[in-house]
C-alpha positions in Angstrom: -8.0 4.8 -9.7 -8.6 2.2 -7.0 -9.2 4.9 -4.4 -12.1 6.3 -6.3 -14.1 3.1 -6.7 -15.6 2.9 -3.2 -16.4 5.4 -0.5 -13.5 4.1 1.7 -11.3 7.1 0.6 -11.7 10.8 0.2 -9.6 12.8 -2.2 -8.1 15.9 -0.6 -5.3 18.4 -1.3 -2.9 18.3 1.7 0.2 20.4 2.4 3.5 18.8 1.7 7.1 20.0 1.5 8.9 19.5 -1.7 12.4 20.8 -2.4 12.1 23.2 0.5 8.7 24.6 -0.6 5.3 24.1 0.9 2.8 23.0 -1.8 -0.5 21.2 -1.9 -0.6 17.6 -3.2 -3.6 15.4 -4.1 -3.9 12.6 -1.5 -6.4 9.9 -0.7 -7.4 9.8 2.9 -9.0 6.8 4.6 -12.6 7.3 5.6 -12.6 5.6 9.0 -16.4 5.6 9.1 -16.5 3.2 6.2 -16.7 -0.5 7.1 -13.9 -1.3 4.6 -11.3 0.6 6.6 -9.9 -1.5 9.5 -7.5 0.7 11.5 -6.0 -1.8 13.9 -4.8 -4.6 11.6 -1.7 -6.4 13.0 1.5 -6.3 10.9 1.2 -10.1 10.3 -2.3 -9.7 8.9 -1.2 -6.7 6.8 1.5 -8.8 5.3 -0.8 -11.8 4.7 -3.6 -9.7 3.2 -1.3 -7.8 0.9 0.5 -11.0 -0.2 -2.7 -12.8 -1.0 -5.2 -10.0 -1.9 -6.4 -9.6 -5.5 -9.3 -7.8 -7.2 -10.4 -6.9 -10.7 -7.7 -4.1 -10.8 -4.9 -6.4 -9.9 -3.1 -7.7 -6.8 -2.5 -5.8 -3.5 1.2 -6.7 -3.8 1.5 -5.1 -7.2 -0.3 -2.0 -5.9 2.2 -1.7 -3.1 5.1 -2.4 -5.4 3.8 0.3 -7.7 3.7 2.8 -4.9 7.3 2.0 -3.8 8.5 2.2 -7.4 6.8 5.5 -8.2 7.9 7.1 -5.0 11.5 6.0 -5.8 11.3 7.5 -9.3 10.3 10.8 -7.7 13.2 10.6 -5.4 11.1 9.8 -2.3 12.2 6.9 -0.2 9.5 5.5 2.1 11.3 3.0 4.4 7.9 1.8 5.9 6.4 0.9 2.5 9.7 -0.6 1.3 10.0 -2.8 4.4 6.3 -3.8 4.1 6.9 -4.8 0.4 10.0 -6.8 1.4 8.0 -8.6 4.2 5.2 -9.4 1.7 7.7 -10.8 -0.8 9.3 -12.9 1.9 5.9 -14.2 3.0 5.0 -15.1 -0.6 8.4 -16.9 -1.1 7.9 -18.9 2.2 4.3 -19.8 1.2 5.5 -21.0 -2.3 8.2 -23.1 -0.6 5.6 -24.7 1.7 3.3 -25.4 -1.3 6.2 -27.2 -3.0 7.0 -29.2 0.0 10.4 -27.7 0.5 
């Protein structure tokens, strides 16, 4: 739903392998010509932006967590997304501790 709000993404069917078979799956591809796509974001900025980002459809952190959860339900482990989520959660915990003066 988020991907269809702005022109930053294009819907496309892409080839994927699932249970040893080649199939087509709906995917949302970044439109690098759109100003909202920033391709060379540092890992530190990715973590900060995801940890603090929010819009009318929810938080960036919850969106990432939803991706990790849904992929896991489908039996797909994505170590990159999972590691990013863990780093985002660690950033949020450290920020909360700083705000509490700990």
